[in-house]
PDB file with SEQRES, HELIX, SHEET and CRYST1 records, atoms N, CA, C and O in Angstrom:
SEQRES   1 A   67  MET PRO LYS ILE ALA MET THR ILE TYR SER TRP ALA ALA          
SEQRES   2 A   67  LEU VAL ILE SER VAL GLY GLY ILE ALA ALA MET LEU ILE          
SEQRES   3 A   67  ALA PRO PRO HIS SER LEU ARG SER ASP ARG ASP GLY VAL          
SEQRES   4 A   67  PRO TYR PHE THR PRO ARG VAL GLU ASN PRO GLU THR GLY          
SEQRES   5 A   67  SER ALA ILE ARG LEU ASN ASP LEU ILE ARG HIS TYR ARG          
SEQRES   6 A   67  GLY ASP                                                      
HELIX    1 AA1 PRO A    2  ILE A   26  1                                  25    
HELIX    2 AA2 HIS A   30  LEU A   32  5                                   3    
HELIX    3 AA3 LEU A   57  ARG A   65  1                                   9    
CRYST1    1.000    1.000    1.000  90.00  90.00  90.00 P 1           1          
ATOM      1  N   MET A   1     160.745  81.363 111.594  1.00  0.00           N  
ATOM      2  CA  MET A   1     159.527  80.612 111.335  1.00  0.00           C  
ATOM      3  C   MET A   1     159.633  79.748 110.076  1.00  0.00           C  
ATOM      4  O   MET A   1     159.222  78.588 110.116  1.00  0.00           O  
ATOM      5  N   PRO A   2     160.167  80.259 108.960  1.00  0.00           N  
ATOM      6  CA  PRO A   2     160.259  79.413 107.762  1.00  0.00           C  
ATOM      7  C   PRO A   2     161.142  78.187 107.972  1.00  0.00           C  
ATOM      8  O   PRO A   2     160.893  77.128 107.395  1.00  0.00           O  
ATOM      9  N   LYS A   3     162.189  78.336 108.812  1.00  0.00           N  
ATOM     10  CA  LYS A   3     163.080  77.200 109.049  1.00  0.00           C  
ATOM     11  C   LYS A   3     162.337  76.099 109.813  1.00  0.00           C  
ATOM     12  O   LYS A   3     162.536  74.918 109.529  1.00  0.00           O  
ATOM     13  N   ILE A   4     161.507  76.455 110.752  1.00  0.00           N  
ATOM     14  CA  ILE A   4     160.728  75.470 111.518  1.00  0.00           C  
ATOM     15  C   ILE A   4     159.718  74.778 110.610  1.00  0.00           C  
ATOM     16  O   ILE A   4     159.538  73.563 110.686  1.00  0.00           O  
ATOM     17  N   ALA A   5     159.064  75.553 109.753  1.00  0.00           N  
ATOM     18  CA  ALA A   5     158.075  74.974 108.832  1.00  0.00           C  
ATOM     19  C   ALA A   5     158.741  73.988 107.868  1.00  0.00           C  
ATOM     20  O   ALA A   5     158.185  72.928 107.583  1.00  0.00           O  
ATOM     21  N   MET A   6     159.920  74.332 107.373  1.00  0.00           N  
ATOM     22  CA  MET A   6     160.621  73.442 106.452  1.00  0.00           C  
ATOM     23  C   MET A   6     161.105  72.188 107.172  1.00  0.00           C  
ATOM     24  O   MET A   6     161.104  71.103 106.589  1.00  0.00           O  
ATOM     25  N   THR A   7     161.512  72.321 108.411  1.00  0.00           N  
ATOM     26  CA  THR A   7     161.926  71.154 109.198  1.00  0.00           C  
ATOM     27  C   THR A   7     160.749  70.212 109.416  1.00  0.00           C  
ATOM     28  O   THR A   7     160.889  68.998 109.267  1.00  0.00           O  
ATOM     29  N   ILE A   8     159.613  70.754 109.759  1.00  0.00           N  
ATOM     30  CA  ILE A   8     158.411  69.936 109.952  1.00  0.00           C  
ATOM     31  C   ILE A   8     158.019  69.259 108.649  1.00  0.00           C  
ATOM     32  O   ILE A   8     157.687  68.074 108.634  1.00  0.00           O  
ATOM     33  N   TYR A   9     158.058  70.009 107.556  1.00  0.00           N  
ATOM     34  CA  TYR A   9     157.724  69.453 106.243  1.00  0.00           C  
ATOM     35  C   TYR A   9     158.685  68.317 105.861  1.00  0.00           C  
ATOM     36  O   TYR A   9     158.247  67.289 105.346  1.00  0.00           O  
ATOM     37  N   SER A  10     159.964  68.491 106.103  1.00  0.00           N  
ATOM     38  CA  SER A  10     160.964  67.476 105.777  1.00  0.00           C  
ATOM     39  C   SER A  10     160.751  66.213 106.593  1.00  0.00           C  
ATOM     40  O   SER A  10     160.803  65.109 106.051  1.00  0.00           O  
ATOM     41  N   TRP A  11     160.515  66.360 107.873  1.00  0.00           N  
ATOM     42  CA  TRP A  11     160.277  65.184 108.723  1.00  0.00           C  
ATOM     43  C   TRP A  11     158.982  64.463 108.330  1.00  0.00           C  
ATOM     44  O   TRP A  11     158.923  63.233 108.337  1.00  0.00           O  
ATOM     45  N   ALA A  12     157.957  65.230 107.991  1.00  0.00           N  
ATOM     46  CA  ALA A  12     156.699  64.601 107.559  1.00  0.00           C  
ATOM     47  C   ALA A  12     156.902  63.824 106.264  1.00  0.00           C  
ATOM     48  O   ALA A  12     156.371  62.722 106.120  1.00  0.00           O  
ATOM     49  N   ALA A  13     157.657  64.374 105.325  1.00  0.00           N  
ATOM     50  CA  ALA A  13     157.940  63.667 104.079  1.00  0.00           C  
ATOM     51  C   ALA A  13     158.736  62.402 104.341  1.00  0.00           C  
ATOM     52  O   ALA A  13     158.481  61.373 103.714  1.00  0.00           O  
ATOM     53  N   LEU A  14     159.690  62.458 105.249  1.00  0.00           N  
ATOM     54  CA  LEU A  14     160.480  61.277 105.607  1.00  0.00           C  
ATOM     55  C   LEU A  14     159.614  60.194 106.232  1.00  0.00           C  
ATOM     56  O   LEU A  14     159.733  59.022 105.874  1.00  0.00           O  
ATOM     57  N   VAL A  15     158.748  60.573 107.158  1.00  0.00           N  
ATOM     58  CA  VAL A  15     157.878  59.600 107.824  1.00  0.00           C  
ATOM     59  C   VAL A  15     156.918  58.946 106.825  1.00  0.00           C  
ATOM     60  O   VAL A  15     156.703  57.735 106.870  1.00  0.00           O  
ATOM     61  N   ILE A  16     156.350  59.741 105.936  1.00  0.00           N  
ATOM     62  CA  ILE A  16     155.427  59.202 104.936  1.00  0.00           C  
ATOM     63  C   ILE A  16     156.154  58.262 103.982  1.00  0.00           C  
ATOM     64  O   ILE A  16     155.629  57.206 103.631  1.00  0.00           O  
ATOM     65  N   SER A  17     157.351  58.637 103.564  1.00  0.00           N  
ATOM     66  CA  SER A  17     158.117  57.794 102.637  1.00  0.00           C  
ATOM     67  C   SER A  17     158.521  56.471 103.284  1.00  0.00           C  
ATOM     68  O   SER A  17     158.334  55.408 102.693  1.00  0.00           O  
ATOM     69  N   VAL A  18     159.065  56.533 104.473  1.00  0.00           N  
ATOM     70  CA  VAL A  18     159.483  55.316 105.170  1.00  0.00           C  
ATOM     71  C   VAL A  18     158.265  54.456 105.494  1.00  0.00           C  
ATOM     72  O   VAL A  18     158.325  53.231 105.383  1.00  0.00           O  
ATOM     73  N   GLY A  19     157.174  55.078 105.888  1.00  0.00           N  
ATOM     74  CA  GLY A  19     155.949  54.324 106.178  1.00  0.00           C  
ATOM     75  C   GLY A  19     155.399  53.630 104.947  1.00  0.00           C  
ATOM     76  O   GLY A  19     154.945  52.489 105.034  1.00  0.00           O  
ATOM     77  N   GLY A  20     155.431  54.301 103.798  1.00  0.00           N  
ATOM     78  CA  GLY A  20     154.949  53.687 102.558  1.00  0.00           C  
ATOM     79  C   GLY A  20     155.806  52.515 102.125  1.00  0.00           C  
ATOM     80  O   GLY A  20     155.287  51.479 101.708  1.00  0.00           O  
ATOM     81  N   ILE A  21     157.126  52.675 102.221  1.00  0.00           N  
ATOM     82  CA  ILE A  21     158.020  51.574 101.860  1.00  0.00           C  
ATOM     83  C   ILE A  21     157.832  50.405 102.824  1.00  0.00           C  
ATOM     84  O   ILE A  21     157.812  49.251 102.395  1.00  0.00           O  
ATOM     85  N   ALA A  22     157.697  50.683 104.096  1.00  0.00           N  
ATOM     86  CA  ALA A  22     157.490  49.618 105.082  1.00  0.00           C  
ATOM     87  C   ALA A  22     156.172  48.881 104.823  1.00  0.00           C  
ATOM     88  O   ALA A  22     156.113  47.657 104.942  1.00  0.00           O  
ATOM     89  N   ALA A  23     155.134  49.609 104.474  1.00  0.00           N  
ATOM     90  CA  ALA A  23     153.843  48.974 104.196  1.00  0.00           C  
ATOM     91  C   ALA A  23     153.940  48.053 102.983  1.00  0.00           C  
ATOM     92  O   ALA A  23     153.333  46.982 102.978  1.00  0.00           O  
ATOM     93  N   MET A  24     154.689  48.447 101.959  1.00  0.00           N  
ATOM     94  CA  MET A  24     154.846  47.602 100.768  1.00  0.00           C  
ATOM     95  C   MET A  24     155.678  46.357 101.062  1.00  0.00           C  
ATOM     96  O   MET A  24     155.467  45.312 100.448  1.00  0.00           O  
ATOM     97  N   LEU A  25     156.616  46.461 101.991  1.00  0.00           N  
ATOM     98  CA  LEU A  25     157.434  45.296 102.343  1.00  0.00           C  
ATOM     99  C   LEU A  25     156.709  44.351 103.290  1.00  0.00           C  
ATOM    100  O   LEU A  25     156.890  43.136 103.212  1.00  0.00           O  
ATOM    101  N   ILE A  26     155.891  44.896 104.184  1.00  0.00           N  
ATOM    102  CA  ILE A  26     155.182  44.069 105.162  1.00  0.00           C  
ATOM    103  C   ILE A  26     153.980  43.380 104.539  1.00  0.00           C  
ATOM    104  O   ILE A  26     153.806  42.174 104.712  1.00  0.00           O  
ATOM    105  N   ALA A  27     153.154  44.114 103.824  1.00  0.00           N  
ATOM    106  CA  ALA A  27     151.933  43.547 103.229  1.00  0.00           C  
ATOM    107  C   ALA A  27     151.768  44.072 101.811  1.00  0.00           C  
ATOM    108  O   ALA A  27     150.968  44.978 101.580  1.00  0.00           O  
ATOM    109  N   PRO A  28     152.518  43.515 100.852  1.00  0.00           N  
ATOM    110  CA  PRO A  28     152.399  44.018  99.483  1.00  0.00           C  
ATOM    111  C   PRO A  28     151.043  43.690  98.877  1.00  0.00           C  
ATOM    112  O   PRO A  28     150.477  42.640  99.183  1.00  0.00           O  
ATOM    113  N   PRO A  29     150.508  44.556  98.029  1.00  0.00           N  
ATOM    114  CA  PRO A  29     149.238  44.252  97.381  1.00  0.00           C  
ATOM    115  C   PRO A  29     149.384  43.063  96.427  1.00  0.00           C  
ATOM    116  O   PRO A  29     150.487  42.728  95.996  1.00  0.00           O  
ATOM    117  N   HIS A  30     148.265  42.443  96.112  1.00  0.00           N  
ATOM    118  CA  HIS A  30     148.280  41.251  95.270  1.00  0.00           C  
ATOM    119  C   HIS A  30     148.903  41.525  93.904  1.00  0.00           C  
ATOM    120  O   HIS A  30     149.533  40.641  93.324  1.00  0.00           O  
ATOM    121  N   SER A  31     148.735  42.728  93.391  1.00  0.00           N  
ATOM    122  CA  SER A  31     149.275  43.047  92.068  1.00  0.00           C  
ATOM    123  C   SER A  31     150.797  43.043  92.045  1.00  0.00           C  
ATOM    124  O   SER A  31     151.387  42.918  90.972  1.00  0.00           O  
ATOM    125  N   LEU A  32     151.449  43.177  93.194  1.00  0.00           N  
ATOM    126  CA  LEU A  32     152.903  43.129  93.236  1.00  0.00           C  
ATOM    127  C   LEU A  32     153.434  41.717  93.454  1.00  0.00           C  
ATOM    128  O   LEU A  32     154.644  41.497  93.392  1.00  0.00           O  
ATOM    129  N   ARG A  33     152.545  40.755  93.710  1.00  0.00           N  
ATOM    130  CA  ARG A  33     152.982  39.391  93.959  1.00  0.00           C  
ATOM    131  C   ARG A  33     152.823  38.482  92.756  1.00  0.00           C  
ATOM    132  O   ARG A  33     153.502  37.458  92.672  1.00  0.00           O  
ATOM    133  N   SER A  34     151.948  38.825  91.822  1.00  0.00           N  
ATOM    134  CA  SER A  34     151.728  37.958  90.673  1.00  0.00           C  
ATOM    135  C   SER A  34     151.354  38.788  89.454  1.00  0.00           C  
ATOM    136  O   SER A  34     150.946  39.943  89.572  1.00  0.00           O  
ATOM    137  N   ASP A  35     151.499  38.177  88.276  1.00  0.00           N  
ATOM    138  CA  ASP A  35     151.170  38.894  87.048  1.00  0.00           C  
ATOM    139  C   ASP A  35     149.689  38.732  86.723  1.00  0.00           C  
ATOM    140  O   ASP A  35     148.931  38.200  87.533  1.00  0.00           O  
ATOM    141  N   ARG A  36     149.276  39.186  85.549  1.00  0.00           N  
ATOM    142  CA  ARG A  36     147.849  39.176  85.207  1.00  0.00           C  
ATOM    143  C   ARG A  36     147.288  37.783  85.009  1.00  0.00           C  
ATOM    144  O   ARG A  36     146.071  37.600  85.059  1.00  0.00           O  
ATOM    145  N   ASP A  37     148.154  36.781  84.784  1.00  0.00           N  
ATOM    146  CA  ASP A  37     147.706  35.397  84.650  1.00  0.00           C  
ATOM    147  C   ASP A  37     147.670  34.670  85.988  1.00  0.00           C  
ATOM    148  O   ASP A  37     147.277  33.505  86.043  1.00  0.00           O  
ATOM    149  N   GLY A  38     148.069  35.327  87.054  1.00  0.00           N  
ATOM    150  CA  GLY A  38     148.073  34.713  88.372  1.00  0.00           C  
ATOM    151  C   GLY A  38     149.352  33.960  88.684  1.00  0.00           C  
ATOM    152  O   GLY A  38     149.430  33.268  89.699  1.00  0.00           O  
ATOM    153  N   VAL A  39     150.351  34.083  87.830  1.00  0.00           N  
ATOM    154  CA  VAL A  39     151.625  33.394  88.045  1.00  0.00           C  
ATOM    155  C   VAL A  39     152.494  34.248  88.966  1.00  0.00           C  
ATOM    156  O   VAL A  39     152.732  35.421  88.677  1.00  0.00           O  
ATOM    157  N   PRO A  40     152.970  33.671  90.071  1.00  0.00           N  
ATOM    158  CA  PRO A  40     153.832  34.451  90.962  1.00  0.00           C  
ATOM    159  C   PRO A  40     155.134  34.836  90.265  1.00  0.00           C  
ATOM    160  O   PRO A  40     155.665  34.089  89.442  1.00  0.00           O  
ATOM    161  N   TYR A  41     155.631  36.013  90.613  1.00  0.00           N  
ATOM    162  CA  TYR A  41     156.927  36.427  90.084  1.00  0.00           C  
ATOM    163  C   TYR A  41     158.018  35.537  90.664  1.00  0.00           C  
ATOM    164  O   TYR A  41     157.851  34.966  91.742  1.00  0.00           O  
ATOM    165  N   PHE A  42     159.121  35.420  89.958  1.00  0.00           N  
ATOM    166  CA  PHE A  42     160.290  34.654  90.384  1.00  0.00           C  
ATOM    167  C   PHE A  42     159.969  33.171  90.568  1.00  0.00           C  
ATOM    168  O   PHE A  42     160.428  32.548  91.525  1.00  0.00           O  
ATOM    169  N   THR A  43     159.187  32.612  89.656  1.00  0.00           N  
ATOM    170  CA  THR A  43     158.924  31.178  89.693  1.00  0.00           C  
ATOM    171  C   THR A  43     160.037  30.437  88.976  1.00  0.00           C  
ATOM    172  O   THR A  43     160.617  30.972  88.031  1.00  0.00           O  
ATOM    173  N   PRO A  44     160.349  29.221  89.398  1.00  0.00           N  
ATOM    174  CA  PRO A  44     161.379  28.457  88.698  1.00  0.00           C  
ATOM    175  C   PRO A  44     160.863  27.992  87.335  1.00  0.00           C  
ATOM    176  O   PRO A  44     159.660  28.021  87.076  1.00  0.00           O  
ATOM    177  N   ARG A  45     161.764  27.572  86.488  1.00  0.00           N  
ATOM    178  CA  ARG A  45     161.379  27.061  85.184  1.00  0.00           C  
ATOM    179  C   ARG A  45     160.693  25.713  85.353  1.00  0.00           C  
ATOM    180  O   ARG A  45     160.970  24.978  86.300  1.00  0.00           O  
ATOM    181  N   VAL A  46     159.793  25.397  84.421  1.00  0.00           N  
ATOM    182  CA  VAL A  46     159.047  24.135  84.473  1.00  0.00           C  
ATOM    183  C   VAL A  46     159.420  23.296  83.253  1.00  0.00           C  
ATOM    184  O   VAL A  46     159.983  23.802  82.282  1.00  0.00           O  
ATOM    185  N   GLU A  47     159.098  22.014  83.323  1.00  0.00           N  
ATOM    186  CA  GLU A  47     159.422  21.111  82.234  1.00  0.00           C  
ATOM    187  C   GLU A  47     158.344  21.163  81.159  1.00  0.00           C  
ATOM    188  O   GLU A  47     157.153  21.043  81.447  1.00  0.00           O  
ATOM    189  N   ASN A  48     158.777  21.342  79.929  1.00  0.00           N  
ATOM    190  CA  ASN A  48     157.854  21.312  78.799  1.00  0.00           C  
ATOM    191  C   ASN A  48     157.435  19.861  78.575  1.00  0.00           C  
ATOM    192  O   ASN A  48     158.298  19.008  78.364  1.00  0.00           O  
ATOM    193  N   PRO A  49     156.129  19.553  78.615  1.00  0.00           N  
ATOM    194  CA  PRO A  49     155.703  18.159  78.480  1.00  0.00           C  
ATOM    195  C   PRO A  49     155.989  17.560  77.100  1.00  0.00           C  
ATOM    196  O   PRO A  49     156.067  16.340  76.960  1.00  0.00           O  
ATOM    197  N   GLU A  50     156.144  18.408  76.083  1.00  0.00           N  
ATOM    198  CA  GLU A  50     156.381  17.892  74.731  1.00  0.00           C  
ATOM    199  C   GLU A  50     157.851  17.587  74.471  1.00  0.00           C  
ATOM    200  O   GLU A  50     158.183  16.577  73.850  1.00  0.00           O  
ATOM    201  N   THR A  51     158.729  18.469  74.949  1.00  0.00           N  
ATOM    202  CA  THR A  51     160.155  18.298  74.647  1.00  0.00           C  
ATOM    203  C   THR A  51     161.003  17.908  75.842  1.00  0.00           C  
ATOM    204  O   THR A  51     162.111  17.399  75.670  1.00  0.00           O  
ATOM    205  N   GLY A  52     160.513  18.131  77.035  1.00  0.00           N  
ATOM    206  CA  GLY A  52     161.276  17.814  78.241  1.00  0.00           C  
ATOM    207  C   GLY A  52     162.267  18.901  78.631  1.00  0.00           C  
ATOM    208  O   GLY A  52     162.979  18.746  79.623  1.00  0.00           O  
ATOM    209  N   SER A  53     162.333  19.994  77.883  1.00  0.00           N  
ATOM    210  CA  SER A  53     163.261  21.075  78.217  1.00  0.00           C  
ATOM    211  C   SER A  53     162.614  22.025  79.227  1.00  0.00           C  
ATOM    212  O   SER A  53     161.396  22.048  79.406  1.00  0.00           O  
ATOM    213  N   ALA A  54     163.473  22.804  79.877  1.00  0.00           N  
ATOM    214  CA  ALA A  54     162.990  23.769  80.868  1.00  0.00           C  
ATOM    215  C   ALA A  54     162.567  25.056  80.164  1.00  0.00           C  
ATOM    216  O   ALA A  54     163.325  25.615  79.371  1.00  0.00           O  
ATOM    217  N   ILE A  55     161.351  25.522  80.458  1.00  0.00           N  
ATOM    218  CA  ILE A  55     160.835  26.765  79.886  1.00  0.00           C  
ATOM    219  C   ILE A  55     160.212  27.596  80.996  1.00  0.00           C  
ATOM    220  O   ILE A  55     159.968  27.102  82.097  1.00  0.00           O  
ATOM    221  N   ARG A  56     159.959  28.857  80.696  1.00  0.00           N  
ATOM    222  CA  ARG A  56     159.286  29.721  81.671  1.00  0.00           C  
ATOM    223  C   ARG A  56     157.826  29.300  81.794  1.00  0.00           C  
ATOM    224  O   ARG A  56     157.222  28.841  80.825  1.00  0.00           O  
ATOM    225  N   LEU A  57     157.272  29.457  82.972  1.00  0.00           N  
ATOM    226  CA  LEU A  57     155.882  29.094  83.212  1.00  0.00           C  
ATOM    227  C   LEU A  57     154.937  29.934  82.368  1.00  0.00           C  
ATOM    228  O   LEU A  57     153.909  29.435  81.909  1.00  0.00           O  
ATOM    229  N   ASN A  58     155.271  31.203  82.156  1.00  0.00           N  
ATOM    230  CA  ASN A  58     154.424  32.063  81.330  1.00  0.00           C  
ATOM    231  C   ASN A  58     154.342  31.551  79.897  1.00  0.00           C  
ATOM    232  O   ASN A  58     153.281  31.626  79.277  1.00  0.00           O  
ATOM    233  N   ASP A  59     155.454  31.028  79.356  1.00  0.00           N  
ATOM    234  CA  ASP A  59     155.435  30.468  78.000  1.00  0.00           C  
ATOM    235  C   ASP A  59     154.516  29.253  77.933  1.00  0.00           C  
ATOM    236  O   ASP A  59     153.790  29.075  76.955  1.00  0.00           O  
ATOM    237  N   LEU A  60     154.547  28.426  78.958  1.00  0.00           N  
ATOM    238  CA  LEU A  60     153.680  27.244  78.997  1.00  0.00           C  
ATOM    239  C   LEU A  60     152.205  27.645  79.064  1.00  0.00           C  
ATOM    240  O   LEU A  60     151.362  27.033  78.408  1.00  0.00           O  
ATOM    241  N   ILE A  61     151.902  28.659  79.848  1.00  0.00           N  
ATOM    242  CA  ILE A  61     150.514  29.134  79.955  1.00  0.00           C  
ATOM    243  C   ILE A  61     150.043  29.686  78.616  1.00  0.00           C  
ATOM    244  O   ILE A  61     148.936  29.389  78.166  1.00  0.00           O  
ATOM    245  N   ARG A  62     150.899  30.499  77.977  1.00  0.00           N  
ATOM    246  CA  ARG A  62     150.516  31.045  76.665  1.00  0.00           C  
ATOM    247  C   ARG A  62     150.316  29.941  75.632  1.00  0.00           C  
ATOM    248  O   ARG A  62     149.430  30.046  74.784  1.00  0.00           O  
ATOM    249  N   HIS A  63     151.124  28.890  75.690  1.00  0.00           N  
ATOM    250  CA  HIS A  63     150.992  27.783  74.739  1.00  0.00           C  
ATOM    251  C   HIS A  63     149.633  27.093  74.893  1.00  0.00           C  
ATOM    252  O   HIS A  63     148.952  26.846  73.898  1.00  0.00           O  
ATOM    253  N   TYR A  64     149.238  26.786  76.111  1.00  0.00           N  
ATOM    254  CA  TYR A  64     147.984  26.083  76.335  1.00  0.00           C  
ATOM    255  C   TYR A  64     146.766  26.998  76.208  1.00  0.00           C  
ATOM    256  O   TYR A  64     145.657  26.523  75.963  1.00  0.00           O  
ATOM    257  N   ARG A  65     146.965  28.307  76.373  1.00  0.00           N  
ATOM    258  CA  ARG A  65     145.878  29.251  76.178  1.00  0.00           C  
ATOM    259  C   ARG A  65     145.652  29.544  74.704  1.00  0.00           C  
ATOM    260  O   ARG A  65     144.566  29.972  74.313  1.00  0.00           O  
ATOM    261  N   GLY A  66     146.670  29.316  73.885  1.00  0.00           N  
ATOM    262  CA  GLY A  66     146.534  29.522  72.461  1.00  0.00           C  
ATOM    263  C   GLY A  66     146.985  30.892  71.996  1.00  0.00           C  
ATOM    264  O   GLY A  66     146.630  31.313  70.894  1.00  0.00           O  
ATOM    265  N   ASP A  67     147.750  31.592  72.797  1.00  0.00           N  
ATOM    266  CA  ASP A  67     148.233  32.932  72.415  1.00  0.00           C  
ATOM    267  C   ASP A  67     149.406  32.824  71.470  1.00  0.00           C  
ATOM    268  O   ASP A  67     149.948  33.842  71.040  1.00  0.00           O  
TER     269      ASP A  67                                                      
END                                                                             
């Protein structure tokens, strides 16, 4: 009996784990797609209007926000 219970428990843990990972890959929550400023992760660098050099978008947002 204990072997059957452990087998059921193991399969249930596997199904829950695979289901959770699949749900995050299929429909990730908004918090996993962008940061607190609303900037999507993995954005390309943007041109700084003052110097013309490439900078991160978060740095540009902080500059204009005054942080």
